[in-house]
N, CA, C and O atoms as a GROMACS GRO file, in nm:
protein
  372
    1MET      N    1  -2.807   3.740   0.677
    1MET     CA    2  -2.784   3.605   0.726
    1MET      C    3  -2.767   3.612   0.879
    1MET      O    4  -2.682   3.686   0.929
    2ASP      N    5  -2.849   3.536   0.952
    2ASP     CA    6  -2.839   3.541   1.097
    2ASP      C    7  -2.730   3.447   1.148
    2ASP      O    8  -2.670   3.372   1.070
    3LYS      N    9  -2.706   3.451   1.277
    3LYS     CA   10  -2.596   3.373   1.336
    3LYS      C   11  -2.617   3.222   1.317
    3LYS      O   12  -2.520   3.149   1.296
    4LEU      N   13  -2.741   3.177   1.324
    4LEU     CA   14  -2.770   3.035   1.306
    4LEU      C   15  -2.736   2.990   1.164
    4LEU      O   16  -2.679   2.882   1.145
    5GLU      N   17  -2.772   3.071   1.065
    5GLU     CA   18  -2.740   3.038   0.926
    5GLU      C   19  -2.590   3.039   0.903
    5GLU      O   20  -2.538   2.954   0.830
    6ILE      N   21  -2.520   3.134   0.963
    6ILE     CA   22  -2.374   3.141   0.949
    6ILE      C   23  -2.309   3.017   1.011
    6ILE      O   24  -2.219   2.958   0.951
    7ALA      N   25  -2.355   2.978   1.130
    7ALA     CA   26  -2.300   2.861   1.198
    7ALA      C   27  -2.328   2.735   1.117
    7ALA      O   28  -2.241   2.648   1.104
    8SER      N   29  -2.448   2.725   1.063
    8SER     CA   30  -2.484   2.609   0.983
    8SER      C   31  -2.399   2.602   0.856
    8SER      O   32  -2.352   2.494   0.818
    9SER      N   33  -2.381   2.716   0.791
    9SER     CA   34  -2.300   2.722   0.670
    9SER      C   35  -2.155   2.685   0.699
    9SER      O   36  -2.092   2.610   0.624
   10LEU      N   37  -2.104   2.737   0.808
   10LEU     CA   38  -1.966   2.708   0.848
   10LEU      C   39  -1.951   2.559   0.879
   10LEU      O   40  -1.854   2.496   0.837
   11ARG      N   41  -2.048   2.503   0.952
   11ARG     CA   42  -2.044   2.361   0.986
   11ARG      C   43  -2.045   2.276   0.859
   11ARG      O   44  -1.973   2.177   0.848
   12ASP      N   45  -2.129   2.315   0.762
   12ASP     CA   46  -2.136   2.241   0.636
   12ASP      C   47  -2.003   2.247   0.561
   12ASP      O   48  -1.959   2.146   0.505
   13LYS      N   49  -1.940   2.363   0.559
   13LYS     CA   50  -1.812   2.378   0.490
   13LYS      C   51  -1.702   2.296   0.557
   13LYS      O   52  -1.622   2.232   0.490
   14VAL      N   53  -1.700   2.299   0.689
   14VAL     CA   54  -1.599   2.222   0.764
   14VAL      C   55  -1.622   2.073   0.741
   14VAL      O   56  -1.527   1.997   0.720
   15SER      N   57  -1.748   2.032   0.744
   15SER     CA   58  -1.782   1.891   0.721
   15SER      C   59  -1.737   1.847   0.583
   15SER      O   60  -1.680   1.739   0.568
   16GLU      N   61  -1.762   1.929   0.483
   16GLU     CA   62  -1.723   1.897   0.345
   16GLU      C   63  -1.570   1.887   0.333
   16GLU      O   64  -1.520   1.797   0.266
   17LYS      N   65  -1.498   1.978   0.396
   17LYS     CA   66  -1.351   1.976   0.392
   17LYS      C   67  -1.295   1.851   0.458
   17LYS      O   68  -1.201   1.791   0.406
   18ILE      N   69  -1.353   1.812   0.571
   18ILE     CA   70  -1.308   1.690   0.640
   18ILE      C   71  -1.335   1.568   0.552
   18ILE      O   72  -1.250   1.480   0.541
   19LYS      N   73  -1.452   1.564   0.490
   19LYS     CA   74  -1.488   1.453   0.403
   19LYS      C   75  -1.388   1.443   0.287
   19LYS      O   76  -1.341   1.334   0.255
   20GLU      N   77  -1.355   1.556   0.225
   20GLU     CA   78  -1.259   1.557   0.114
   20GLU      C   79  -1.122   1.506   0.160
   20GLU      O   80  -1.058   1.428   0.091
   21THR      N   81  -1.080   1.551   0.277
   21THR     CA   82  -0.949   1.511   0.330
   21THR      C   83  -0.944   1.361   0.354
   21THR      O   84  -0.846   1.296   0.316
   22PHE      N   85  -1.045   1.306   0.417
   22PHE     CA   86  -1.046   1.162   0.443
   22PHE      C   87  -1.054   1.082   0.314
   22PHE      O   88  -0.993   0.975   0.304
   23THR      N   89  -1.128   1.131   0.217
   23THR     CA   90  -1.138   1.063   0.090
   23THR      C   91  -1.001   1.058   0.022
   23THR      O   92  -0.965   0.957  -0.040
   24GLU      N   93  -0.925   1.165   0.032
   24GLU     CA   94  -0.792   1.169  -0.028
   24GLU      C   95  -0.696   1.072   0.040
   24GLU      O   96  -0.600   1.027  -0.023
   25LEU      N   97  -0.720   1.038   0.165
   25LEU     CA   98  -0.632   0.948   0.240
   25LEU      C   99  -0.654   0.801   0.203
   25LEU      O  100  -0.568   0.717   0.230
   26ILE      N  101  -0.766   0.770   0.142
   26ILE     CA  102  -0.796   0.632   0.106
   26ILE      C  103  -0.726   0.601  -0.027
   26ILE      O  104  -0.745   0.672  -0.125
   27PRO      N  105  -0.645   0.495  -0.029
   27PRO     CA  106  -0.577   0.456  -0.154
   27PRO      C  107  -0.679   0.426  -0.263
   27PRO      O  108  -0.789   0.378  -0.236
   28ASP      N  109  -0.641   0.454  -0.388
   28ASP     CA  110  -0.730   0.436  -0.503
   28ASP      C  111  -0.789   0.296  -0.510
   28ASP      O  112  -0.909   0.280  -0.531
   29GLU      N  113  -0.705   0.195  -0.492
   29GLU     CA  114  -0.753   0.056  -0.503
   29GLU      C  115  -0.856   0.026  -0.394
   29GLU      O  116  -0.957  -0.040  -0.420
   30THR      N  117  -0.831   0.072  -0.275
   30THR     CA  118  -0.926   0.052  -0.164
   30THR      C  119  -1.056   0.126  -0.194
   30THR      O  120  -1.165   0.074  -0.170
   31TRP      N  121  -1.043   0.248  -0.245
   31TRP     CA  122  -1.161   0.327  -0.278
   31TRP      C  123  -1.246   0.255  -0.384
   31TRP      O  124  -1.368   0.249  -0.373
   32LYS      N  125  -1.179   0.202  -0.488
   32LYS     CA  126  -1.250   0.130  -0.594
   32LYS      C  127  -1.323   0.009  -0.538
   32LYS      O  128  -1.436  -0.020  -0.577
   33LYS      N  129  -1.258  -0.064  -0.446
   33LYS     CA  130  -1.321  -0.180  -0.384
   33LYS      C  131  -1.443  -0.139  -0.300
   33LYS      O  132  -1.546  -0.207  -0.302
   34LEU      N  133  -1.431  -0.030  -0.228
   34LEU     CA  134  -1.543   0.020  -0.148
   34LEU      C  135  -1.661   0.057  -0.238
   34LEU      O  136  -1.776   0.022  -0.210
   35VAL      N  137  -1.632   0.130  -0.345
   35VAL     CA  138  -1.737   0.171  -0.438
   35VAL      C  139  -1.801   0.048  -0.503
   35VAL      O  140  -1.924   0.040  -0.512
   36GLU      N  141  -1.719  -0.046  -0.547
   36GLU     CA  142  -1.770  -0.167  -0.611
   36GLU      C  143  -1.858  -0.247  -0.514
   36GLU      O  144  -1.963  -0.298  -0.551
   37SER      N  145  -1.814  -0.257  -0.391
   37SER     CA  146  -1.891  -0.328  -0.288
   37SER      C  147  -2.026  -0.262  -0.265
   37SER      O  148  -2.128  -0.331  -0.256
   38GLU      N  149  -2.027  -0.131  -0.255
   38GLU     CA  150  -2.153  -0.058  -0.235
   38GLU      C  151  -2.246  -0.074  -0.354
   38GLU      O  152  -2.367  -0.091  -0.337
   39LEU      N  153  -2.189  -0.068  -0.475
   39LEU     CA  154  -2.271  -0.085  -0.595
   39LEU      C  155  -2.331  -0.225  -0.602
   39LEU      O  156  -2.448  -0.240  -0.636
   40LYS      N  157  -2.252  -0.326  -0.570
   40LYS     CA  158  -2.302  -0.464  -0.572
   40LYS      C  159  -2.416  -0.480  -0.472
   40LYS      O  160  -2.517  -0.543  -0.501
   41GLU      N  161  -2.398  -0.423  -0.354
   41GLU     CA  162  -2.503  -0.434  -0.251
   41GLU      C  163  -2.630  -0.361  -0.296
   41GLU      O  164  -2.741  -0.410  -0.276
   42PHE      N  165  -2.612  -0.244  -0.356
   42PHE     CA  166  -2.728  -0.170  -0.405
   42PHE      C  167  -2.801  -0.247  -0.514
   42PHE      O  168  -2.924  -0.256  -0.512
   43VAL      N  169  -2.726  -0.302  -0.609
   43VAL     CA  170  -2.787  -0.377  -0.720
   43VAL      C  171  -2.857  -0.502  -0.666
   43VAL      O  172  -2.963  -0.541  -0.716
   44ALA      N  173  -2.799  -0.566  -0.565
   44ALA     CA  174  -2.856  -0.689  -0.511
   44ALA      C  175  -2.977  -0.663  -0.421
   44ALA      O  176  -3.073  -0.741  -0.422
   45LYS      N  177  -2.973  -0.555  -0.344
   45LYS     CA  178  -3.080  -0.531  -0.246
   45LYS      C  179  -3.160  -0.405  -0.272
   45LYS      O  180  -3.282  -0.409  -0.278
   46GLY      N  181  -3.093  -0.295  -0.287
   46GLY     CA  182  -3.161  -0.167  -0.299
   46GLY      C  183  -3.237  -0.149  -0.429
   46GLY      O  184  -3.351  -0.101  -0.427
   47LEU      N  185  -3.177  -0.184  -0.539
   47LEU     CA  186  -3.240  -0.164  -0.670
   47LEU      C  187  -3.369  -0.245  -0.686
   47LEU      O  188  -3.469  -0.189  -0.730
   48PRO      N  189  -3.369  -0.374  -0.653
   48PRO     CA  190  -3.495  -0.449  -0.665
   48PRO      C  191  -3.607  -0.390  -0.578
   48PRO      O  192  -3.722  -0.384  -0.620
   49THR      N  193  -3.573  -0.347  -0.459
   49THR     CA  194  -3.673  -0.286  -0.372
   49THR      C  195  -3.723  -0.156  -0.431
   49THR      O  196  -3.844  -0.129  -0.430
   50LEU      N  197  -3.633  -0.075  -0.483
   50LEU     CA  198  -3.669   0.051  -0.546
   50LEU      C  199  -3.762   0.028  -0.666
   50LEU      O  200  -3.863   0.097  -0.681
   51ILE      N  201  -3.729  -0.069  -0.749
   51ILE     CA  202  -3.811  -0.101  -0.866
   51ILE      C  203  -3.948  -0.152  -0.822
   51ILE      O  204  -4.050  -0.112  -0.877
   52GLN      N  205  -3.949  -0.241  -0.725
   52GLN     CA  206  -4.075  -0.297  -0.677
   52GLN      C  207  -4.165  -0.189  -0.617
   52GLN      O  208  -4.285  -0.186  -0.643
   53ASP      N  209  -4.107  -0.100  -0.538
   53ASP     CA  210  -4.185   0.009  -0.478
   53ASP      C  211  -4.243   0.100  -0.586
   53ASP      O  212  -4.358   0.142  -0.578
   54GLU      N  213  -4.163   0.131  -0.688
   54GLU     CA  214  -4.210   0.218  -0.796
   54GLU      C  215  -4.320   0.148  -0.876
   54GLU      O  216  -4.418   0.211  -0.914
   55PHE      N  217  -4.303   0.019  -0.902
   55PHE     CA  218  -4.405  -0.057  -0.974
   55PHE      C  219  -4.536  -0.058  -0.896
   55PHE      O  220  -4.643  -0.034  -0.953
   56LYS      N  221  -4.530  -0.085  -0.767
   56LYS     CA  222  -4.650  -0.087  -0.683
   56LYS      C  223  -4.720   0.049  -0.686
   56LYS      O  224  -4.842   0.056  -0.698
   57LEU      N  225  -4.642   0.155  -0.676
   57LEU     CA  226  -4.699   0.289  -0.676
   57LEU      C  227  -4.771   0.317  -0.809
   57LEU      O  228  -4.885   0.364  -0.810
   58ARG      N  229  -4.704   0.290  -0.919
   58ARG     CA  230  -4.764   0.317  -1.050
   58ARG      C  231  -4.884   0.226  -1.078
   58ARG      O  232  -4.986   0.271  -1.132
   59TYR      N  233  -4.873   0.098  -1.040
   59TYR     CA  234  -4.982   0.003  -1.064
   59TYR      C  235  -5.106   0.041  -0.982
   59TYR      O  236  -5.217   0.041  -1.035
   60SER      N  237  -5.086   0.072  -0.855
   60SER     CA  238  -5.201   0.107  -0.772
   60SER      C  239  -5.265   0.238  -0.819
   60SER      O  240  -5.388   0.251  -0.815
   61LYS      N  241  -5.184   0.333  -0.863
   61LYS     CA  242  -5.238   0.459  -0.915
   61LYS      C  243  -5.320   0.435  -1.042
   61LYS      O  244  -5.430   0.489  -1.056
   62ALA      N  245  -5.267   0.354  -1.133
   62ALA     CA  246  -5.337   0.326  -1.258
   62ALA      C  247  -5.467   0.250  -1.231
   62ALA      O  248  -5.570   0.279  -1.292
   63LEU      N  249  -5.462   0.154  -1.140
   63LEU     CA  250  -5.582   0.078  -1.107
   63LEU      C  251  -5.687   0.167  -1.042
   63LEU      O  252  -5.806   0.159  -1.076
   64LYS      N  253  -5.645   0.252  -0.951
   64LYS     CA  254  -5.738   0.344  -0.885
   64LYS      C  255  -5.801   0.438  -0.987
   64LYS      O  256  -5.921   0.462  -0.983
   65GLU      N  257  -5.720   0.492  -1.078
   65GLU     CA  258  -5.773   0.581  -1.181
   65GLU      C  259  -5.876   0.509  -1.268
   65GLU      O  260  -5.978   0.566  -1.304
   66GLU      N  261  -5.848   0.383  -1.300
   66GLU     CA  262  -5.942   0.305  -1.382
   66GLU      C  263  -6.073   0.282  -1.306
   66GLU      O  264  -6.181   0.300  -1.362
   67LEU      N  265  -6.063   0.243  -1.181
   67LEU     CA  266  -6.184   0.213  -1.103
   67LEU      C  267  -6.262   0.339  -1.065
   67LEU      O  268  -6.379   0.330  -1.029
   68ASP      N  269  -6.199   0.455  -1.073
   68ASP     CA  270  -6.268   0.581  -1.043
   68ASP      C  271  -6.338   0.640  -1.166
   68ASP      O  272  -6.405   0.742  -1.155
   69LYS      N  273  -6.324   0.575  -1.281
   69LYS     CA  274  -6.390   0.625  -1.403
   69LYS      C  275  -6.542   0.616  -1.387
   69LYS      O  276  -6.592   0.531  -1.314
   70PRO      N  277  -6.614   0.704  -1.455
   70PRO     CA  278  -6.760   0.707  -1.444
   70PRO      C  279  -6.828   0.573  -1.472
   70PRO      O  280  -6.924   0.537  -1.404
   71GLU      N  281  -6.779   0.499  -1.572
   71GLU     CA  282  -6.844   0.371  -1.603
   71GLU      C  283  -6.836   0.271  -1.487
   71GLU      O  284  -6.929   0.193  -1.464
   72TYR      N  285  -6.726   0.274  -1.414
   72TYR     CA  286  -6.716   0.188  -1.296
   72TYR      C  287  -6.804   0.240  -1.184
   72TYR      O  288  -6.868   0.163  -1.112
   73GLN      N  289  -6.806   0.372  -1.168
   73GLN     CA  290  -6.891   0.430  -1.064
   73GLN      C  291  -7.038   0.394  -1.088
   73GLN      O  292  -7.111   0.365  -0.994
   74ALA      N  293  -7.079   0.397  -1.215
   74ALA     CA  294  -7.216   0.360  -1.248
   74ALA      C  295  -7.240   0.212  -1.215
   74ALA      O  296  -7.346   0.176  -1.165
   75TYR      N  297  -7.141   0.128  -1.242
   75TYR     CA  298  -7.153  -0.014  -1.211
   75TYR      C  299  -7.167  -0.035  -1.060
   75TYR      O  300  -7.253  -0.109  -1.015
   76TRP      N  301  -7.080   0.031  -0.983
   76TRP     CA  302  -7.086   0.016  -0.837
   76TRP      C  303  -7.224   0.061  -0.786
   76TRP      O  304  -7.283  -0.003  -0.699
   77THR      N  305  -7.274   0.170  -0.843
   77THR     CA  306  -7.402   0.224  -0.797
   77THR      C  307  -7.518   0.133  -0.836
   77THR      O  308  -7.606   0.106  -0.754
   78SER      N  309  -7.520   0.085  -0.959
   78SER     CA  310  -7.634   0.006  -1.007
   78SER      C  311  -7.637  -0.135  -0.949
   78SER      O  312  -7.745  -0.190  -0.927
   79THR      N  313  -7.522  -0.193  -0.924
   79THR     CA  314  -7.519  -0.332  -0.874
   79THR      C  315  -7.508  -0.340  -0.723
   79THR      O  316  -7.538  -0.443  -0.663
   80GLY      N  317  -7.465  -0.232  -0.661
   80GLY     CA  318  -7.443  -0.235  -0.516
   80GLY      C  319  -7.315  -0.307  -0.478
   80GLY      O  320  -7.283  -0.318  -0.360
   81GLN      N  321  -7.240  -0.356  -0.578
   81GLN     CA  322  -7.115  -0.425  -0.550
   81GLN      C  323  -7.004  -0.323  -0.528
   81GLN      O  324  -7.012  -0.208  -0.571
   82ARG      N  325  -6.903  -0.368  -0.463
   82ARG     CA  326  -6.785  -0.287  -0.437
   82ARG      C  327  -6.661  -0.367  -0.473
   82ARG      O  328  -6.667  -0.489  -0.485
   83PRO      N  329  -6.548  -0.298  -0.490
   83PRO     CA  330  -6.424  -0.372  -0.516
   83PRO      C  331  -6.393  -0.467  -0.400
   83PRO      O  332  -6.429  -0.439  -0.285
   84SER      N  333  -6.328  -0.577  -0.430
   84SER     CA  334  -6.292  -0.674  -0.327
   84SER      C  335  -6.192  -0.613  -0.229
   84SER      O  336  -6.131  -0.509  -0.256
   85GLU      N  337  -6.176  -0.678  -0.118
   85GLU     CA  338  -6.079  -0.632  -0.018
   85GLU      C  339  -5.938  -0.633  -0.076
   85GLU      O  340  -5.858  -0.545  -0.045
   86ALA      N  341  -5.908  -0.731  -0.160
   86ALA     CA  342  -5.775  -0.737  -0.221
   86ALA      C  343  -5.752  -0.616  -0.310
   86ALA      O  344  -5.643  -0.557  -0.308
   87VAL      N  345  -5.852  -0.578  -0.388
   87VAL     CA  346  -5.840  -0.459  -0.475
   87VAL      C  347  -5.828  -0.334  -0.388
   87VAL      O  348  -5.746  -0.247  -0.417
   88LYS      N  349  -5.908  -0.324  -0.284
   88LYS     CA  350  -5.900  -0.208  -0.194
   88LYS      C  351  -5.760  -0.196  -0.134
   88LYS      O  352  -5.707  -0.086  -0.119
   89GLU      N  353  -5.702  -0.309  -0.101
   89GLU     CA  354  -5.566  -0.311  -0.044
   89GLU      C  355  -5.465  -0.259  -0.145
   89GLU      O  356  -5.373  -0.185  -0.109
   90ILE      N  357  -5.482  -0.297  -0.270
   90ILE     CA  358  -5.390  -0.254  -0.376
   90ILE      C  359  -5.399  -0.103  -0.400
   90ILE      O  360  -5.297  -0.036  -0.416
   91ILE      N  361  -5.520  -0.050  -0.401
   91ILE     CA  362  -5.537   0.091  -0.441
   91ILE      C  363  -5.531   0.188  -0.324
   91ILE      O  364  -5.539   0.309  -0.346
   92LYS      N  365  -5.518   0.138  -0.202
   92LYS     CA  366  -5.513   0.234  -0.091
   92LYS      C  367  -5.383   0.313  -0.098
   92LYS      O  368  -5.279   0.262  -0.138
   93PRO      N  369  -5.391   0.440  -0.056
   93PRO     CA  370  -5.273   0.527  -0.066
   93PRO      C  371  -5.163   0.486   0.029
   93PRO      O  372  -5.058   0.550   0.032
   0.00000   0.00000   0.00000
């Protein structure tokens, strides 16, 4: 272990100890209110965004996989048509 790794490890341990100490200083009722407040904010804002982002990712992947199938490739080749700009927007990485 070099000096940089030792310093980093020491800094992490000191940081963790300080965090534990400050957490112990917060009264239980105040801590519960803080946790509840954070959870409510996450459920109201973070969770819907997380779900929407995951849905978009899975939907665009599934659509791209479908449009990349040989039968679609044959259609694109034989008709000269291409997916619409809206579809391209959905399936872009």
